[in-house]
N, C-alpha and C positions, 0 to 999 in steps of 0.2 A: 501527468498532469500538471499543469503549471499552478503556482502558488495563488496567482490571481482567480483561477478557475476554482480552486479549493475554498479560498475565502467567500466566495459568492454563495457557497452551499451553506445549507442549515446544519445544525449540529447532528440532527438524525440522519440526514444525508451523508454526513462525513463518517458517522459510526457505520452506517452500511457500506460505505467505501472502504473503510478499514477491516471490516469482516470479510468482504470480498478479497481484498489484497492478502490478508493473512491465510486464507484458503489457497489462494493461488501459490503463495510462497510454501505452504505445506506440500503442495502437489509438485511444485518445482523441486523440492528437496527429495521426493520420492523418486522422481524421474532421474535426477542426477545420481541418486544411490544405485538404481537400477542400470545405469548407462544408457538411459533413452533420451536424456536432455539434448537437444539439438541447439537451442539458442542459449548459451551460458550467460549471456550478458543480460537476458531477461531477469535472472536472479537479483543482479545488482540494482536493475531498475525497480523491481518490486520493493526490495528493501529500503530503498530511498523514498519510495511512494509511501510506505508505511510511516517512516520517520517524518516525512513532510505533513502527512495526514495527522499524525499524533501531535505534532508541533502547532498546527493550526487549530485543533480541538482544544488543546490547552490554552492557547491565546483567548479563544472565545470564552472558555470557562472562567478565565480570570477577569474578564471584563471587556 
């Protein structure tokens, strides 16, 4: 998701998105450990999505 799209969301929507991304990262780690992960690039995308979401949440909290 692009930063512009994230900035348009409310803090509650961002928190929901963060929870969803963390669950996905958790599931991807399990898939990777069991050798079932097909799209290895998705791990990196999810990690960056989490960082991007946390950054924008922090910006909104500061003012």
